[in-house]
GUDRENNU-647551 format. One record per residue (C-alpha): residue number from 1; x, y, z. Coordinates in Angstrom, 3 decimals. Each point is the difference from the previous one (the first is absolute). Layout:
+------+----------+----------+----------+
! doba !     east !    north !       up !
+------+----------+----------+----------+
!  NUM !        X !        Y !        Z !
...
+------+----------+----------+----------+
end
This chain:
+------+----------+----------+----------+
! doba !     east !    north !       up !
+------+----------+----------+----------+
!    1 !   63.809 !   39.403 !    8.459 !
!    2 !    3.068 !   -2.161 !    0.727 !
!    3 !    1.002 !   -0.298 !   -3.641 !
!    4 !   -3.155 !   -1.777 !   -1.123 !
!    5 !   -2.706 !    1.012 !   -2.444 !
!    6 !   -3.490 !    0.073 !    1.481 !
!    7 !   -2.296 !   -2.558 !   -1.598 !
!    8 !   -2.309 !    2.695 !   -1.377 !
!    9 !    2.778 !    2.202 !   -1.413 !
!   10 !    0.156 !    0.226 !   -3.794 !
!   11 !    3.323 !   -0.700 !   -1.731 !
!   12 !    1.327 !    1.738 !   -3.111 !
!   13 !    2.963 !   -0.437 !   -2.301 !
!   14 !    2.321 !    3.014 !    0.170 !
!   15 !    3.012 !   -0.673 !   -2.273 !
!   16 !    2.089 !    2.959 !    1.214 !
!   17 !    0.009 !    0.900 !    3.691 !
!   18 !    1.937 !    3.171 !   -0.843 !
!   19 !   -3.073 !    1.167 !   -1.905 !
!   20 !   -3.005 !   -0.836 !    2.209 !
!   21 !   -2.749 !    0.410 !   -2.598 !
!   22 !   -2.643 !   -2.518 !   -1.057 !
!   23 !   -0.724 !    0.143 !   -3.723 !
!   24 !   -1.619 !   -2.093 !   -2.725 !
!   25 !   -1.781 !   -3.154 !    1.136 !
!   26 !    0.956 !    0.577 !    3.635 !
!   27 !   -1.526 !    3.493 !    0.032 !
!   28 !   -3.142 !   -1.337 !   -1.660 !
!   29 !   -0.219 !   -2.761 !    2.591 !
!   30 !    0.286 !    2.537 !    2.824 !
!   31 !   -2.706 !    2.107 !   -1.619 !
!   32 !   -2.359 !   -2.978 !   -0.210 !
!   33 !    0.598 !   -0.623 !    3.714 !
!   34 !   -0.847 !    3.674 !    0.716 !
!   35 !    3.004 !    0.460 !    2.230 !
!   36 !    0.024 !    3.322 !    1.830 !
!   37 !    2.848 !    2.406 !    0.838 !
!   38 !    1.989 !   -1.076 !    3.081 !
!   39 !   -1.217 !   -3.591 !   -0.348 !
!   40 !    2.698 !   -2.615 !    0.606 !
!   41 !    1.039 !   -2.530 !   -2.634 !
!   42 !    2.957 !   -2.354 !   -0.500 !
!   43 !    2.324 !    0.343 !   -2.987 !
!   44 !    2.698 !   -2.365 !   -1.305 !
!   45 !    2.520 !    0.267 !   -2.836 !
!   46 !    0.189 !   -3.626 !   -1.160 !
!   47 !    3.682 !   -0.194 !    0.995 !
!   48 !   -0.396 !   -0.496 !    3.749 !
!   49 !   -1.004 !    3.395 !    1.369 !
!   50 !   -3.346 !    0.659 !    1.673 !
!   51 !   -1.261 !    2.913 !    2.061 !
!   52 !   -3.085 !    1.566 !    1.463 !
!   53 !   -1.063 !    3.131 !   -1.879 !
!   54 !   -2.688 !    2.605 !    0.377 !
!   55 !   -1.827 !    1.710 !   -2.832 !
!   56 !    1.008 !    3.655 !   -0.232 !
!   57 !   -1.977 !    1.188 !   -2.982 !
!   58 !   -2.265 !   -1.173 !   -2.797 !
!   59 !    0.791 !    1.240 !   -3.491 !
!   60 !   -1.956 !   -0.883 !   -3.178 !
!   61 !    2.262 !   -2.868 !   -1.067 !
!   62 !    2.100 !   -0.709 !    3.053 !
!   63 !    0.237 !   -0.061 !    3.801 !
!   64 !    2.802 !    1.680 !    1.918 !
!   65 !    1.221 !   -1.966 !    3.001 !
!   66 !    2.038 !    0.576 !    3.118 !
!   67 !    2.102 !   -2.993 !    1.008 !
!   68 !    0.129 !   -1.091 !    3.624 !
!   69 !    1.124 !   -3.063 !    1.913 !
!   70 !    1.944 !   -2.593 !   -1.965 !
!   71 !   -1.195 !   -3.577 !    0.427 !
!   72 !    2.469 !   -2.829 !    0.485 !
!   73 !   -1.886 !   -3.010 !    1.355 !
!   74 !    0.903 !   -3.154 !   -1.985 !
!   75 !   -2.342 !   -0.808 !   -2.875 !
!   76 !    2.244 !   -1.606 !   -2.629 !
!   77 !    0.620 !   -3.733 !    0.105 !
!   78 !    3.472 !   -1.104 !    1.166 !
!   79 !   -0.273 !   -2.763 !   -2.608 !
!   80 !    1.028 !    1.090 !   -3.486 !
!   81 !   -2.343 !   -1.932 !   -2.272 !
!   82 !    0.212 !    0.090 !   -3.774 !
!   83 !   -3.142 !   -1.505 !   -1.500 !
!   84 !    0.511 !   -1.233 !   -3.556 !
!   85 !   -3.526 !   -0.499 !   -1.271 !
!   86 !   -1.107 !   -1.230 !   -3.408 !
!   87 !   -1.915 !    2.794 !   -1.693 !
!   88 !   -3.736 !   -0.608 !    0.111 !
!   89 !   -2.888 !    1.606 !   -1.768 !
!   90 !   -1.029 !    3.554 !    0.919 !
!   91 !   -1.654 !    0.089 !    3.406 !
!   92 !    1.604 !   -3.238 !    1.173 !
!   93 !    3.499 !    1.452 !   -0.053 !
!   94 !   -1.264 !    3.296 !    1.387 !
!   95 !   -1.274 !   -1.923 !    3.022 !
!   96 !    3.468 !   -1.493 !    0.466 !
!   97 !    1.556 !    3.479 !   -0.156 !
!   98 !   -2.378 !    1.355 !    2.632 !
!   99 !    0.342 !   -2.917 !    2.418 !
!  100 !    3.770 !   -0.218 !   -0.414 !
!  101 !    0.237 !    3.600 !    1.196 !
!  102 !   -2.234 !   -0.708 !    2.992 !
!  103 !    2.007 !   -3.096 !    0.961 !
!  104 !    3.340 !    1.831 !   -0.052 !
!  105 !    1.607 !   -1.263 !   -3.218 !
!  106 !    3.111 !    1.993 !   -0.933 !
!  107 !   -0.066 !   -0.655 !   -3.735 !
!  108 !   -2.478 !   -1.579 !   -2.419 !
!  109 !    1.438 !   -1.360 !   -3.235 !
!  110 !   -2.391 !   -0.923 !   -2.847 !
!  111 !    1.031 !   -3.310 !   -1.542 !
!  112 !   -0.429 !   -1.237 !   -3.551 !
!  113 !    0.030 !   -3.815 !   -0.084 !
!  114 !   -1.037 !   -2.498 !   -2.669 !
!  115 !   -3.690 !    0.044 !    0.910 !
!  116 !   -0.230 !    3.661 !    1.019 !
!  117 !   -2.576 !    2.096 !   -1.813 !
!  118 !    1.907 !    3.250 !   -0.430 !
!  119 !   -2.225 !    2.925 !   -0.975 !
!  120 !    1.543 !    3.439 !   -0.509 !
!  121 !    1.904 !   -0.055 !    3.275 !
!  122 !    1.678 !    3.366 !   -0.567 !
!  123 !   -3.343 !    1.730 !   -0.473 !
!  124 !   -1.251 !   -1.489 !    3.256 !
!  125 !    2.974 !    1.163 !    2.034 !
!  126 !   -1.375 !    3.503 !    0.661 !
!  127 !   -3.177 !   -1.599 !    1.353 !
!  128 !    2.065 !   -2.232 !    2.301 !
!  129 !    1.912 !    3.023 !    1.278 !
!  130 !   -3.248 !    1.790 !    0.881 !
!  131 !   -1.155 !   -3.091 !    1.872 !
!  132 !    3.275 !   -0.012 !    1.954 !
!  133 !   -0.544 !    3.606 !    1.101 !
!  134 !   -3.579 !   -0.650 !    1.124 !
!  135 !    0.857 !   -3.270 !    1.750 !
!  136 !    2.938 !    1.640 !    1.794 !
!  137 !   -2.238 !    2.804 !    1.217 !
!  138 !   -2.527 !   -2.515 !    1.292 !
!  139 !    2.300 !   -2.500 !    1.713 !
!  140 !    2.358 !    2.411 !    1.758 !
!  141 !    3.267 !   -0.787 !   -1.755 !
!  142 !    2.493 !    2.796 !   -0.643 !
!  143 !    2.086 !   -1.581 !   -2.760 !
!  144 !   -1.503 !   -0.763 !   -3.376 !
!  145 !    0.250 !   -3.577 !   -1.189 !
!  146 !    2.093 !   -0.123 !   -3.158 !
!  147 !   -1.291 !   -1.484 !   -3.236 !
!  148 !    2.832 !   -1.609 !   -1.913 !
!  149 !    0.293 !   -0.364 !   -3.744 !
!  150 !   -1.779 !   -2.999 !   -1.480 !
!  151 !    2.421 !   -2.935 !   -0.154 !
!  152 !    0.091 !   -3.192 !   -2.028 !
!  153 !    0.305 !   -3.315 !    1.802 !
!  154 !    3.699 !   -0.571 !   -0.751 !
!  155 !    0.916 !    3.201 !    1.865 !
!  156 !   -1.028 !   -1.631 !    3.289 !
!  157 !    3.329 !   -1.832 !    0.002 !
!  158 !    1.751 !    3.261 !    0.924 !
!  159 !   -1.439 !    0.221 !    3.534 !
!  160 !    2.633 !   -0.493 !    2.692 !
!  161 !   -2.348 !   -0.023 !    3.024 !
!  162 !   -2.207 !   -2.979 !    0.976 !
!  163 !   -2.786 !   -0.650 !   -2.516 !
!  164 !   -3.241 !   -1.739 !    0.913 !
!  165 !   -1.648 !   -1.308 !   -3.139 !
!  166 !   -3.642 !   -0.908 !    0.490 !
!  167 !   -1.323 !   -3.095 !   -1.775 !
!  168 !   -3.385 !   -1.693 !    0.022 !
!  169 !    1.238 !   -3.502 !    0.828 !
!  170 !    3.080 !   -1.698 !    1.364 !
!  171 !    1.579 !    2.911 !    1.856 !
!  172 !    1.247 !    0.175 !    3.572 !
!  173 !   -1.887 !    1.590 !    2.890 !
!  174 !    0.622 !    3.730 !    0.316 !
!  175 !    0.819 !   -0.063 !    3.706 !
!  176 !    2.620 !   -2.703 !   -0.598 !
!  177 !    1.770 !    2.077 !   -2.645 !
!  178 !   -0.138 !    3.216 !    2.011 !
!  179 !    1.770 !   -1.636 !    2.963 !
!  180 !    3.151 !   -0.226 !   -2.097 !
!  181 !   -0.047 !    3.607 !   -1.239 !
!  182 !    2.293 !    2.242 !    2.049 !
!  183 !   -0.494 !    3.344 !   -1.745 !
!  184 !   -2.593 !    2.747 !   -0.008 !
!  185 !   -0.062 !    0.061 !   -3.822 !
!  186 !   -2.113 !   -2.481 !   -1.913 !
!  187 !   -1.499 !   -0.414 !   -3.477 !
!  188 !   -3.428 !   -1.594 !   -0.497 !
!  189 !   -0.906 !   -1.205 !   -3.501 !
!  190 !   -3.645 !   -0.626 !   -0.921 !
!  191 !   -1.047 !   -1.381 !   -3.364 !
!  192 !   -2.844 !    0.690 !   -2.440 !
!  193 !   -3.507 !   -1.445 !   -0.200 !
!  194 !    1.271 !   -2.592 !   -2.490 !
!  195 !    2.672 !   -1.217 !    2.390 !
!  196 !    3.687 !   -0.605 !   -0.656 !
!  197 !    1.285 !   -1.836 !   -3.036 !
!  198 !    2.062 !   -3.160 !    0.502 !
!  199 !    3.126 !    1.825 !   -1.153 !
!  200 !   -0.593 !    2.835 !    2.483 !
!  201 !   -0.331 !   -2.480 !    2.857 !
!  202 !    3.211 !   -1.713 !   -1.072 !
!  203 !    1.853 !    3.328 !   -0.164 !
!  204 !   -1.274 !    1.095 !    3.412 !
!  205 !    1.281 !   -3.259 !    1.460 !
!  206 !    3.354 !    0.316 !   -1.802 !
!  207 !    0.440 !    3.566 !    1.294 !
!  208 !   -0.405 !   -1.238 !    3.576 !
!  209 !   -3.306 !    1.706 !    0.705 !
!  210 !   -2.100 !   -1.213 !    2.922 !
!  211 !   -3.099 !   -1.608 !   -1.531 !
!  212 !   -2.910 !    0.510 !    2.385 !
!  213 !   -3.676 !   -0.906 !   -0.090 !
!  214 !   -2.833 !    2.057 !    1.492 !
!  215 !   -2.145 !   -3.028 !    0.716 !
!  216 !   -2.277 !   -2.529 !   -1.702 !
!  217 !   -2.370 !    2.505 !   -1.618 !
!  218 !    0.772 !    1.847 !   -3.221 !
!  219 !    0.101 !    3.771 !    0.563 !
!  220 !   -0.489 !    2.676 !   -2.599 !
!  221 !    3.205 !    1.885 !   -0.717 !
!  222 !   -1.140 !    3.195 !    1.742 !
!  223 !   -1.082 !   -2.016 !    3.057 !
!  224 !    3.279 !   -1.917 !    0.065 !
!  225 !    2.089 !    3.174 !   -0.008 !
!  226 !   -1.893 !    1.552 !    2.899 !
!  227 !   -0.055 !   -3.239 !    2.010 !
!  228 !    3.713 !   -0.603 !   -0.566 !
!  229 !    0.993 !    3.427 !    1.283 !
!  230 !   -2.382 !   -0.173 !    2.961 !
!  231 !    1.340 !   -3.395 !    1.078 !
!  232 !    3.625 !    1.086 !   -0.270 !
!  233 !   -0.733 !    3.174 !    1.976 !
!  234 !   -1.798 !   -2.046 !    2.661 !
!  235 !    2.803 !   -2.542 !    0.297 !
!  236 !    3.113 !    2.212 !   -0.106 !
!  237 !   -1.213 !    3.588 !   -0.524 !
!  238 !   -2.043 !    2.461 !    2.032 !
!  239 !   -3.542 !   -1.369 !   -0.219 !
!  240 !   -0.906 !   -1.710 !    3.253 !
+------+----------+----------+----------+
end
């Protein structure tokens, strides 16, 4: 198998490789798929481990597994991206969570800015975490993307790695800014539907952030976040 998962092989989240048992949602998922004893699956722990496993036995609420070959082909991005994204309404931010996982983002930080519509963020966090698990299973990553605590705008000043701050008008070209960045750690900041306030733009400039535009058309916040990460990955990451 050469350390790769076959395209048709199902993947499952197994938090503890020392206890190879699928339970809860993962067991229910396997049951829906009607997986049979001795069938091969892939399992990962969310911290970097992945292996091929075979199903030993079905029990009413769980599946017993036997672990086999460990997989070590590279799947995580060498570029450590933190996406600081203004919190959007319901499904809009959920889309950002899902696509950020697929694109290889290391950490997603919800941002509260002047024009952000914050709606019960803490209650939504469990939903975001479920989306991370499902997206990780689908895209082949082995390490869960982190979701940071919601931050207010003034906390952005504490970042010590290069910050690219996306603006609708007047920013530099992304490829020009990236040429001067000599690190594999980067922070991308995307604003809310209502845009940045004048004070926020002034602070971003004063803090030395790289103000960048994504082109002449106005993008929705969830589109801007996905496009920003994809472009950075294409220019200096691992998307060809």
